[in-house]
C-alpha positions in Angstrom: 115.1 -101.7 43.7 112.7 -105.0 43.0 110.4 -103.4 46.0 110.6 -100.0 44.3 109.7 -101.5 40.7 106.8 -103.4 42.8 105.5 -100.1 44.3 105.5 -98.5 40.8 103.2 -101.5 39.2 101.0 -101.5 41.8 100.3 -97.7 41.7 100.1 -98.0 37.7 97.3 -100.6 38.4 95.5 -98.8 40.9 95.0 -95.7 38.4 94.3 -97.9 35.7 91.3 -99.6 38.0 90.4 -96.2 39.2 90.1 -94.9 35.7 88.2 -97.9 34.2 85.6 -97.2 37.2 85.1 -93.7 36.6 84.6 -94.6 32.9 82.0 -97.2 34.0 80.1 -94.6 36.2 79.9 -92.3 33.4 78.5 -94.7 31.2 75.9 -95.6 33.4 74.6 -92.0 34.3 71.4 -91.1 32.4 71.5 -87.2 31.2 68.1 -85.5 31.2 67.3 -82.9 28.1 65.8 -79.7 29.3 61.9 -79.6 28.6 61.0 -77.4 25.7 57.7 -75.8 26.2 56.1 -75.0 22.5 53.9 -71.8 22.2 51.2 -72.4 19.8 50.8 -68.9 17.8 47.2 -67.4 18.9 45.0 -65.6 16.2 41.8 -64.0 15.9 40.0 -64.9 13.1 36.6 -63.7 13.2 34.0 -61.6 15.6 30.1 -62.4 16.1 29.5 -58.7 15.2 31.9 -56.1 13.4 30.0 -53.2 15.7 27.8 -52.9 18.3 26.9 -51.0 21.5 28.6 -50.2 24.5 27.6 -53.2 27.0 26.9 -55.6 24.1 28.0 -58.9 24.3 30.6 -59.9 21.5 32.4 -63.1 21.0 35.9 -63.6 19.1 36.7 -66.4 17.5 40.1 -67.6 16.9 42.8 -70.3 17.7 45.1 -71.3 20.5 43.4 -68.6 23.1 43.6 -69.8 26.7 40.7 -70.9 28.8 42.2 -68.9 31.8 40.6 -65.7 31.8 42.9 -64.1 34.1 45.8 -64.8 31.9 44.5 -62.4 28.9 43.1 -59.1 28.1 41.3 -56.7 26.0 41.0 -53.4 25.6 40.0 -50.8 23.0 42.3 -47.8 22.6 43.5 -48.8 26.1 40.0 -49.3 27.8 39.7 -52.6 29.3 36.7 -54.9 28.2 34.9 -57.2 30.9 35.6 -60.7 29.9 33.0 -63.3 30.6 34.3 -66.4 29.1 37.1 -68.1 27.8 38.4 -71.3 25.6 40.7 -72.0 23.2 39.1 -71.1 20.5 36.2 -68.5 21.7 36.4 -65.4 24.0 33.3 -63.6 25.1 33.3 -60.1 26.4 31.3 -57.0 26.6 32.1 -53.8 24.8 33.4 -51.1 27.1 32.5 -47.0 26.7 35.0 -45.4 24.2 35.8 -42.1 23.1 36.0 -43.2 19.3 33.6 -44.9 17.6 36.4 -47.4 16.0 38.9 -47.9 18.8 42.0 -50.0 18.5 41.5 -53.3 19.5 44.4 -55.6 21.2 44.1 -58.9 22.8 47.0 -59.9 24.7 47.3 -63.5 26.7 50.3 -63.5 29.2 51.7 -60.2 28.0 52.0 -61.4 24.4 49.8 -59.6 21.7 47.5 -61.9 19.6 47.7 -61.9 16.1 44.5 -60.5 14.5 43.6 -61.7 11.2 40.3 -60.1 11.0 39.5 -58.1 7.8 36.6 -56.1 7.9 35.3 -52.1 7.4 36.9 -51.1 10.6 40.7 -52.3 9.7 40.1 -55.4 12.1 39.2 -53.7 14.8 34.9 -53.5 16.4 33.0 -50.3 15.9 31.1 -49.0 19.3 28.3 -46.9 19.4 27.2 -45.4 22.7 24.2 -46.7 24.7 21.1 -45.3 23.2 19.2 -42.7 25.3 15.5 -43.0 25.6 15.5 -40.1 28.4 17.5 -37.3 26.3 19.4 -36.5 23.5 23.0 -37.5 22.9 25.8 -37.2 20.6 28.4 -39.2 18.4 31.1 -37.7 16.2 30.7 -37.1 12.8 33.4 -36.7 9.9 32.0 -34.0 7.7 34.2 -32.3 5.2 32.6 -28.8 5.7 30.0 -27.2 7.7 27.4 -26.9 4.8 23.8 -27.3 4.9 22.3 -30.6 4.5 19.2 -30.5 2.3 17.8 -33.6 2.2 18.0 -36.9 4.4 16.3 -40.3 3.6 16.3 -42.7 7.1 15.4 -46.3 6.1 16.0 -47.5 9.5 17.8 -47.0 12.9 21.2 -47.8 11.3 20.4 -46.7 7.8 20.8 -43.1 6.2 21.5 -41.5 3.3 22.0 -37.5 3.4 23.0 -34.9 0.7 25.4 -31.8 1.5 25.4 -28.6 -0.1 27.7 -29.3 -3.3 27.9 -32.8 -4.9 28.1 -35.2 -1.9 25.5 -37.7 -1.2 26.7 -40.0 1.8 25.2 -42.7 3.7 25.9 -45.4 6.8 24.7 -48.7 7.4 25.9 -48.9 11.3 24.2 -46.3 13.0 26.9 -43.4 11.8 30.1 -45.4 12.7 31.1 -45.2 9.1 29.8 -43.4 6.1 30.6 -43.7 2.5 30.2 -41.3 -0.6 27.1 -43.3 -1.9 26.6 -41.0 -5.4 26.9 -37.8 -7.2 24.1 -35.2 -6.1 23.5 -31.8 -7.9 22.1 -28.7 -6.6 20.7 -30.8 -3.4 18.4 -32.4 -6.2 16.2 -35.2 -5.7 17.5 -39.0 -4.9 15.8 -42.3 -3.6 17.3 -45.2 -1.9 16.3 -48.9 -1.4 16.5 -50.9 1.2 18.9 -52.8 -1.2 21.5 -49.9 -1.1 20.6 -49.4 -4.9 18.6 -46.3 -6.1 18.4 -43.1 -8.4 20.1 -39.9 -8.0 20.0 -36.8 -9.8 23.6 -35.6 -10.1 23.2 -32.3 -11.8 23.9 -33.6 -15.3 21.4 -36.5 -15.4 19.8 -39.3 -13.3 22.2 -41.7 -12.3 21.0 -45.5 -11.3 23.0 -46.5 -8.3 24.3 -50.0 -8.3 24.7 -52.0 -5.1 27.3 -50.5 -2.5 26.8 -46.7 -3.8 28.1 -45.5 -7.9 30.2 -42.1 -7.5 30.0 -41.7 -11.3 27.4 -40.4 -13.6 25.3 -42.7 -15.7 22.5 -41.3 -17.3 19.8 -44.0 -17.8 16.0 -44.2 -18.9 14.1 -43.8 -21.9 12.2 -40.3 -22.1 11.4 -40.2 -25.6 11.3 -36.6 -27.0 11.1 -35.1 -23.5 13.7 -33.6 -21.9 14.2 -34.1 -17.8 15.2 -31.0 -16.2 16.5 -30.9 -12.4 14.6 -33.5 -10.7 14.2 -32.9 -6.8 11.3 -35.5 -6.1 11.9 -39.4 -7.2 10.9 -42.6 -5.8 11.6 -46.2 -7.1 10.4 -49.6 -5.7 13.2 -52.2 -4.2 12.7 -54.1 -7.4 14.3 -51.0 -9.3 11.2 -51.0 -11.7 8.5 -48.9 -10.6 9.3 -45.6 -10.0 8.3 -41.8 -10.5 10.1 -38.8 -11.3 8.8 -35.2 -10.9 11.1 -32.3 -12.6 11.6 -29.1 -11.3 9.1 -27.8 -14.2 6.3 -30.0 -12.6 6.5 -32.7 -15.4 6.0 -36.2 -13.9 7.1 -39.5 -15.3 6.6 -42.8 -14.4 8.3 -46.1 -15.5 7.4 -50.0 -14.8 10.5 -51.3 -16.0 13.0 -48.8 -14.8 13.9 -48.1 -18.2 11.0 -46.6 -20.4 9.4 -43.8 -18.8 6.0 -42.3 -19.7 5.1 -38.7 -19.4 1.7 -38.8 -17.3 1.2 -35.2 -15.9 2.4 -31.5 -16.6 1.8 -28.6 -14.6 0.3 -25.7 -17.4 2.3 -22.7 -17.4 2.8 -19.7 -19.7 6.7 -20.0 -19.0 9.2 -22.4 -17.2 10.1 -19.6 -14.8 6.4 -19.6 -13.5 6.9 -23.1 -11.5 9.7 -24.1 -9.6 9.3 -27.6 -7.6 12.3 -27.9 -5.4 11.5 -30.4 -2.4 9.6 -33.3 -1.9 8.7 -36.2 0.6 7.6 -40.1 -0.8 5.9 -42.8 1.0 5.5 -44.7 -2.4 4.3 -44.5 -6.0 1.0 -43.6 -4.9 1.6 -41.1 -2.1 4.1 -38.4 -3.4 3.9 -34.6 -2.6 6.2 -32.2 -4.2 6.4 -28.8 -3.2 7.6 -25.2 -4.3 6.2 -22.1 -5.7 4.0 -21.3 -8.7 2.9 -18.2 -10.2 -0.7 -17.9 -9.4 -3.5 -15.0 -9.3 -4.7 -14.2 -5.8 -8.6 -13.5 -5.3 -8.1 -9.9 -6.7 -6.4 -11.4 -9.8 -2.7 -9.9 -9.0 -0.2 -12.3 -10.3 2.7 -13.5 -8.0 4.8 -16.3 -6.8 2.9 -18.4 -4.3 3.0 -21.7 -2.3 2.3 -24.7 -4.4 2.2 -28.5 -4.2 1.8 -31.3 -6.5 0.6 -34.0 -5.5 -0.8 -38.1 -5.6 -2.4 -39.4 -2.3 -4.3 -42.4 -3.6 -4.2 -45.1 -6.5 -7.4 -43.7 -7.8 -7.4 -39.7 -8.2 -4.3 -39.4 -10.3 -2.1 -36.1 -9.8 -3.5 -33.2 -8.5 -2.3 -29.1 -7.8 -2.8 -27.3 -4.5 -2.1 -23.9 -4.6 -2.2 -21.2 -1.7 -4.2 -18.8 -3.5 -4.9 -16.8 -0.2 -0.8 -16.4 0.5 0.9 -13.4 0.1 3.2 -12.9 -3.1 6.5 -14.1 -2.2 5.9 -17.0 -0.2 7.2 -20.6 -0.9 6.4 -23.8 0.2 9.9 -25.0 1.8 9.9 -28.2 3.6 7.2 -31.1 3.6 6.6 -33.9 5.6 4.2 -36.6 6.1 3.8 -38.9 8.9 1.4 -41.3 7.3 -0.8 -41.1 4.1 -3.2 -38.8 5.6 -1.6 -36.5 8.1 1.1 -34.5 6.8 3.0 -30.9 7.8 4.1 -28.0 5.4 6.6 -25.2 6.1 6.2 -21.8 4.2 8.3 -18.5 4.3 8.8 -15.8 2.7 11.8 -15.5 -0.2 14.2 -13.0 0.9 12.6 -11.8 3.8 15.0 -10.3 6.7 12.5 -11.5 9.2 12.0 -15.1 7.3 8.2 -14.8 8.3 7.3 -18.7 8.4 4.0 -20.5 8.8 3.2 -24.3 9.4 0.2 -25.5 7.8 -1.2 -29.0 8.6 -3.7 -31.5 6.7 -5.5 -34.8 7.5 -6.4 -35.8 4.5 -3.7 -36.7 2.7 -3.4 -32.9 1.2 -6.4 -32.1 -0.1 -6.8 -29.1 2.2 -4.8 -27.3 4.5 -4.8 -25.0 7.3 -2.4 -22.9 9.5 -1.4 -24.0 12.6 1.7 -22.0 13.8 3.6 -19.2 13.0 5.8 -18.6 16.3 9.3 -19.5 15.9 11.1 -19.0 12.7 11.7 -22.8 11.9 13.9 -24.4 8.9 13.4 -27.9 9.4 11.3 -30.5 11.2 10.1 -34.1 11.2 7.0 -36.0 12.7 6.6 -39.3 14.4 2.5 -39.1 13.8 -0.1 -36.9 13.7 1.1 -34.9 16.8 4.3 -35.6 17.9 7.5 -33.8 15.7 10.5 -32.0 16.1 11.7 -28.6 14.4 15.0 -27.0 14.7 16.2 -23.1 14.7 19.6 -22.4 14.6 21.4 -24.7 17.5 18.2 -25.6 19.0 15.5 -28.3 18.6 11.9 -27.8 19.6 9.1 -30.5 20.3 5.5 -30.3 19.6 3.1 -33.0 21.2 -0.4 -31.2 19.9 0.2 -31.6 16.0 2.6 -28.5 15.7 -0.3 -26.2 17.5 2.3 -25.5 20.2 5.9 -25.9 20.6 8.5 -26.2 23.7 12.3 -26.2 23.4 13.7 -29.6 23.9 17.6 -29.4 23.5 20.2 -26.5 22.9 23.6 -27.8 21.0 26.9 -26.0 20.7 26.4 -25.8 17.1 23.9 -24.9 14.4 21.9 -27.8 13.6 21.2 -28.7 9.8 18.5 -31.1 9.6 16.5 -33.3 11.6 14.7 -36.6 10.5 12.5 -39.5 12.1 12.4 -43.5 11.5 11.7 -46.5 13.5 11.5 -44.8 17.0 14.7 -42.8 16.3 15.3 -39.1 15.7 18.5 -37.9 13.9 19.7 -34.5 13.7 23.0 -33.2 12.3 25.3 -30.3 13.2 28.6 -29.6 12.0 30.3 -32.8 13.5 28.2 -34.2 15.6 25.0 -36.6 15.1 22.4 -35.8 17.6 20.0 -38.6 18.4 17.1 -39.8 20.6 15.4 -43.1 21.1 11.7 -43.0 21.8 
């Protein structure tokens, strides 16, 4: 019995020592917690440029990027861009060729989409223009509301252009045609002039508006014209200071201002009644070089009266305003389009009103409009533009013709799949407009 009690005591002591040893081992074992990797949120904050041309290098600035180019991807509507370099705060890449002018930009790092905090005209994206072609014509999309005519174009640079549509819309682009904004109301395809500061004047159909920076769509009639009422004006020019300017009314009355507020009538065409004169187009180089065209009731050499082509113009600082009536032209011909490549060399398109044949003649001047000579009457052009005294382009339906000898001869240069509405040149770039395309050529 005593042996059994001793054995039981030994077993209990053994269990006690075993448990103590186990407790001692557990307390001495160090448990290492798992490493938690903290991923900082990556963000795009800005671009070096908000728009560019295919192949152009752009830098994205932001935070928490990676210096491993292989870990990232930039796409535009799914088209990958070529990444050149990367740091934690900057990524440089080249713009790809895309179908849309404003494709959706997506940056991913290790398959995680990066937050885009950029606020710009393109909803945080980057506008992409196609590579300019110097060997031929190319097109880019144009979001026009309708297929109306485009009576007037004003180009200020290869990227800045204003144009009117039939109706009341006057639109402009500041980025080469990627985006367009309604700049002003414009009635009857009447006159307007924009300055390099995005200001200007515009005839609305109800009065002349003074356009503030960024465009003003309402009607804000301005100017003190005294007791003289101002009819529809198809010619106007204002300097970038928005003070020195000239306005010519449809009835051939010329107003000028030196402060942008008070206007003085300095010239008026003498007619028996208002229906005998109609000025409905113009071109302006500055306040001393303006040519306004249309028709006037003029007697020919035999004493027969009729509406004939007519120009009211000023071509220097000394002579003042002059009139050039086309006395030898048959009745019913009007001066339709005019373009001056410089202060001396100009071109004039004359056609016959309501003619089913639309008989068209081209005239040229080399002395600022003091004299004109007919140089062409082949194709029935509707619009034209000139780079210099020799080189120019004209449109007929869906075709663009080119001359290199001052309008004496023309050759077909481009055929489009839609009617072409207007054409213009500035700074070695030619722009033309069709229904929903901009047609361009770089020289």
